[in-house]
C-alpha positions in Angstrom: 21.0 -71.7 113.4 22.0 -71.9 117.1 25.0 -70.5 119.0 26.9 -73.1 121.0 28.9 -72.6 124.2 32.0 -71.5 122.2 30.1 -68.7 120.4 29.8 -70.5 117.0 26.6 -70.9 115.0 25.5 -74.3 113.8 22.5 -75.5 111.9 20.0 -77.5 113.9 17.5 -79.9 112.5 13.9 -79.3 113.5 12.7 -82.8 114.2 9.1 -81.6 114.1 9.2 -80.9 110.4 12.1 -83.1 109.2 11.0 -85.8 106.6 14.3 -87.6 106.5 14.9 -86.6 102.9 18.7 -86.3 103.5 19.0 -83.1 101.5 20.9 -81.3 104.3 23.5 -84.0 104.2 23.8 -83.9 100.4 24.5 -80.2 100.4 26.9 -80.2 103.4 30.3 -78.9 102.3 32.1 -81.0 104.9 30.5 -84.3 103.8 30.7 -83.4 100.1 34.2 -82.2 99.3 35.4 -81.4 95.8 38.7 -82.3 94.3 41.9 -80.2 94.7 42.5 -77.8 91.8 45.4 -76.0 90.2 44.8 -72.4 89.2 44.7 -71.3 85.5 46.4 -67.9 86.1 48.0 -66.1 89.0 48.8 -62.4 89.4 50.2 -59.9 91.8 47.7 -57.0 91.5 46.5 -53.8 93.1 43.8 -51.2 92.4 44.8 -48.0 90.6 42.5 -46.0 92.8 44.8 -45.1 95.7 42.0 -44.3 98.2 40.2 -47.6 97.6 43.5 -49.5 97.8 44.3 -47.9 101.2 40.8 -48.7 102.5 41.2 -52.3 101.4 43.0 -55.0 103.4 45.5 -55.8 100.6 45.2 -54.4 97.0 41.6 -53.6 96.4 40.9 -56.3 93.8 37.6 -57.3 95.3 36.3 -53.7 94.8 37.5 -53.7 91.2 35.6 -56.9 90.4 32.5 -55.8 92.3 32.4 -52.5 90.5 32.5 -54.4 87.2 29.5 -56.6 88.2 27.5 -53.6 89.3 28.2 -51.7 86.1 26.8 -54.7 84.3 23.5 -54.4 86.3 24.5 -57.1 88.8 24.4 -57.7 92.6 27.3 -58.1 95.0 27.2 -60.2 98.2 29.7 -59.8 100.9 30.3 -59.5 104.7 29.6 -56.3 106.6 29.0 -55.1 110.2 25.5 -54.7 111.5 24.5 -52.0 114.1 25.7 -54.3 116.9 29.0 -54.8 115.2 28.3 -58.4 114.4 29.4 -59.7 111.0 26.6 -60.6 108.6 26.3 -61.4 104.9 24.3 -59.0 102.8 24.0 -57.6 99.2 24.3 -54.3 97.5 23.3 -53.0 94.1 25.3 -49.8 93.9 29.0 -48.9 93.7 28.5 -46.5 96.7 27.2 -49.4 98.8 30.4 -51.5 98.3 32.3 -49.6 101.0 30.7 -51.7 103.8 32.2 -54.9 102.3 35.8 -53.5 102.1 38.3 -54.7 104.6 38.8 -58.0 106.4 36.5 -59.0 109.2 38.0 -61.7 111.3 34.7 -63.1 112.7 32.4 -65.8 111.5 29.7 -64.1 109.4 26.1 -65.0 109.6 24.9 -66.1 106.1 21.2 -65.7 106.9 19.1 -66.1 103.8 21.7 -64.8 101.3 22.0 -68.2 99.6 18.2 -68.1 98.7 18.5 -64.5 97.8 21.4 -65.3 95.5 19.3 -68.0 93.8 16.4 -65.6 93.3 18.7 -63.1 91.6 20.3 -65.7 89.4 16.9 -67.1 88.3 15.9 -63.5 87.4 18.9 -63.4 85.0 20.9 -60.9 87.2 24.7 -61.2 87.4 25.8 -62.0 90.9 29.2 -61.8 92.6 29.2 -63.7 95.8 32.3 -63.3 98.1 32.9 -65.3 101.2 35.2 -67.8 102.9 36.1 -70.9 101.0 33.6 -73.1 103.0 30.9 -70.5 102.4 31.5 -70.7 98.6 31.5 -74.5 98.7 28.2 -74.3 100.7 26.6 -71.9 98.2 27.6 -74.1 95.2 26.1 -77.2 96.9 23.0 -75.3 97.9 22.3 -74.1 94.3 22.9 -77.7 92.9 23.6 -76.4 89.4 26.0 -74.1 87.7 24.9 -70.6 86.7 26.7 -68.7 84.0 25.7 -65.4 85.6 27.3 -66.3 89.0 30.8 -65.2 89.8 32.2 -66.6 93.1 35.2 -65.2 95.0 36.8 -66.5 98.1 40.1 -65.6 99.9 43.0 -67.3 101.5 41.5 -68.1 104.9 43.4 -68.5 108.2 40.2 -69.6 110.0 37.2 -67.8 111.7 36.9 -66.8 115.3 33.4 -67.1 116.9 30.9 -64.3 117.1 30.7 -64.9 120.8 34.4 -64.3 121.4 34.2 -61.1 119.3 31.2 -59.9 121.2 32.9 -60.6 124.5 36.0 -58.7 123.4 34.0 -55.6 122.5 32.1 -55.7 125.8 35.3 -56.0 127.8 36.9 -53.2 125.8 34.0 -50.9 126.4 33.8 -51.8 130.1 37.5 -51.1 130.4 37.1 -47.7 128.9 34.2 -46.9 131.2 36.0 -48.1 134.3 39.1 -46.2 133.3 36.9 -43.2 132.6 38.5 -42.6 129.3 36.6 -39.6 128.0 36.4 -36.8 125.5 35.5 -33.2 126.2 33.2 -30.7 124.7 32.1 -27.4 126.2 33.7 -28.5 129.5 31.4 -31.5 129.7 32.9 -34.9 130.1 31.4 -37.7 128.0 32.0 -41.3 129.1 32.2 -43.9 126.3 30.5 -47.0 127.7 28.4 -48.7 125.1 29.0 -50.8 121.9 26.6 -48.4 120.2 29.3 -45.7 120.8 31.5 -47.5 118.2 31.3 -45.8 114.8 34.0 -47.6 112.8 36.2 -50.7 113.1 39.1 -51.7 110.9 41.0 -55.0 111.4 43.5 -54.0 108.8 44.2 -50.2 109.1 47.3 -49.2 107.1 48.5 -46.1 109.0 51.7 -47.9 109.8 51.8 -49.7 106.4 50.3 -52.8 104.9 52.8 -55.2 106.6 52.5 -53.6 110.1 48.7 -53.3 109.9 46.8 -52.1 112.9 43.5 -52.9 114.6 41.6 -49.5 114.7 38.4 -48.7 116.5 36.6 -45.3 116.5 34.2 -44.3 119.2 31.8 -41.5 118.6 29.2 -39.6 120.8 27.2 -36.5 120.5 27.0 -34.2 123.5 24.0 -32.2 124.7 25.1 -29.3 122.4 25.1 -31.5 119.3 28.9 -31.6 119.0 30.4 -34.9 117.8 33.4 -36.2 119.7 35.6 -39.1 118.7 38.2 -41.3 120.2 40.5 -43.5 118.0 42.0 -46.6 119.5 44.7 -48.0 117.3 47.1 -50.9 118.1 49.5 -52.8 115.9 48.1 -56.3 115.2 50.7 -58.0 117.3 49.7 -55.9 120.3 45.9 -56.0 120.0 44.4 -58.7 122.3 41.7 -60.0 119.9 44.2 -60.2 117.0 46.8 -61.9 119.1 44.3 -64.7 120.1 43.1 -65.0 116.5 46.6 -65.3 115.1 47.6 -67.8 117.9 44.6 -70.0 116.8 43.1 -69.8 120.3 39.4 -69.5 119.3 39.0 -70.7 115.7 36.0 -72.8 114.6 36.8 -76.5 115.2 36.5 -77.3 111.5 39.1 -74.7 110.7 41.8 -77.0 112.2 40.9 -79.6 109.5 39.5 -77.3 106.8 37.7 -79.3 104.0 38.1 -76.4 101.5 41.9 -76.0 101.2 43.8 -76.5 97.9 41.2 -74.4 96.0 38.5 -77.1 96.6 35.7 -74.5 97.3 34.9 -74.3 93.6 35.4 -70.5 93.5 36.2 -68.7 90.2 38.7 -66.4 91.9 40.7 -66.6 95.1 42.3 -63.4 96.5 44.5 -62.7 99.5 47.5 -60.7 100.8 50.6 -61.3 98.7 52.8 -61.9 101.7 56.4 -62.2 100.7 56.0 -60.0 97.6 59.2 -58.2 98.6 61.1 -61.5 97.8 59.5 -62.3 94.5 58.4 -58.9 93.0 60.3 -56.2 95.0 59.8 -53.6 92.3 56.1 -53.3 93.2 56.4 -53.6 96.9 55.4 -50.1 98.2 53.9 -51.4 101.5 50.4 -50.1 100.5 49.0 -53.6 99.8 49.4 -56.2 97.0 46.8 -58.7 96.3 47.5 -62.2 95.0 44.8 -62.9 92.5 44.4 -66.6 91.8 42.2 -67.3 88.8 40.6 -70.8 88.9 38.1 -70.9 86.0 37.6 -69.5 82.5 34.9 -67.3 83.9 37.4 -65.9 86.4 39.9 -65.2 83.5 37.1 -63.4 81.6 36.3 -61.0 84.5 39.9 -60.4 85.6 40.7 -59.4 82.0 37.9 -56.8 82.1 39.0 -54.8 85.2 41.5 -52.0 84.9 44.0 -52.7 87.6 47.8 -53.0 87.9 48.8 -56.6 87.6 51.9 -58.7 87.1 52.0 -62.3 86.1 53.0 -64.6 89.1 52.8 -68.2 90.0 51.0 -70.4 92.5 54.4 -71.5 93.9 55.4 -67.9 94.5 52.2 -67.1 96.3 52.4 -70.2 98.4 55.8 -69.2 99.8 54.1 -66.5 101.9 50.6 -68.1 102.1 50.8 -71.7 103.4 47.1 -71.3 104.4 46.3 -72.0 100.8 46.8 -75.7 101.5 47.4 -76.1 105.2 44.9 -75.7 108.0 45.5 -73.7 111.1 47.4 -75.6 113.9 45.2 -76.5 116.9 46.4 -74.4 119.8 47.4 -76.5 122.9 45.7 -73.8 125.0 42.4 -73.7 123.2 40.6 -76.1 125.6 41.9 -74.1 128.6 40.7 -70.9 126.9 37.2 -72.2 126.5 37.1 -73.5 130.1 37.5 -69.9 131.2 35.4 -68.3 128.5 33.6 -65.9 128.6 35.2 -64.7 131.9 38.6 -63.0 132.0 39.0 -62.9 128.3 41.7 -60.2 128.1 43.7 -61.7 131.0 43.8 -65.2 129.6 44.7 -64.2 126.0 47.4 -61.9 127.3 48.9 -64.8 129.3 48.4 -67.4 126.6 50.0 -65.4 123.8 53.0 -64.1 125.8 56.1 -64.8 123.8 59.3 -66.1 125.5 61.9 -63.3 126.2 64.2 -64.6 123.5 61.6 -64.3 120.8 60.4 -60.9 122.1 64.0 -59.7 121.7 64.1 -61.0 118.1 60.8 -59.3 117.3 62.0 -56.1 118.8 65.3 -56.2 116.7 63.3 -57.0 113.5 60.9 -54.1 114.1 63.8 -51.8 114.7 65.5 -52.9 111.4 62.2 -52.4 109.6 61.9 -48.9 111.0 65.4 -48.2 109.8 64.5 -49.6 106.4 67.3 -52.1 106.7 64.9 -55.0 106.0 61.5 -55.3 104.3 
């Protein structure tokens, strides 16, 4: 895999060893698309464990299913941060290890050798839960080239993926800004300057301190001074104020294929599709407590079997109800008219360009301000 000028990773054929077998083309999820599907069952659901629910982006249903697989002696694959805060796919075999997979990570993950690892576990007879984007699930299915009864696949309603390069640039500019501003913490009268990505100790794209609907991007920086005392700084911004999230939601730097996604309409082949149940206040207001509700779309009989085994709160819903607040189920992200301009400037002046490109007209800013005020007064949900 090689990173291109936009910061995305692409497979590259090694001409020195290629024998023109055509296998790479036969397992490409873009060239070999499946048919559209209709789900078998749909639920509005959330985890009964309040702590897990609050740590999760929506309702904590992934954790519930992952727990079940591990209890049955299985393995769970998902996306986590590595030590450089890049997003990579990995696997765990313990319930305690699942915490690294919780929470959305709005960056293209590096699959690495997890497809071959999955195949090895399956051939050993181990149960496997593989979670990923719809295109990653489609890619896994084609890679395996056969169905495995002991494989459970889960994808999510996907907006699109920003590049690893853009994410890396954002973090570097953020840390540089902190260093230049000399934002510091104090211990025993010694000032400690935070100026390295390695100072980051935790990142949440979907922190719920202001609620599920008004989620925040939260980043914790941590250092240890010469006396061994740990010092932390929490940077937290509502998603509509954080620069990286604003560019992501404005479709400025999504992967090109995301603007014509081949895996919409449940074409990935996944057993279960999960996502935020946006609009729940309109269809199931009795369960809307702003702590996170997960729409759980069950696509196969295997999915029905496992959803029936987990002990979560769930209410029957419909595909039509979910779609009202999740058009990304069938529609790809709209190509931003400012995307080309962004990449002409990238990687320089990332923050300045995104700020300018995502600036809302005054009229819309006023509407947003009024809506937020009404939400704070609990006059609207």
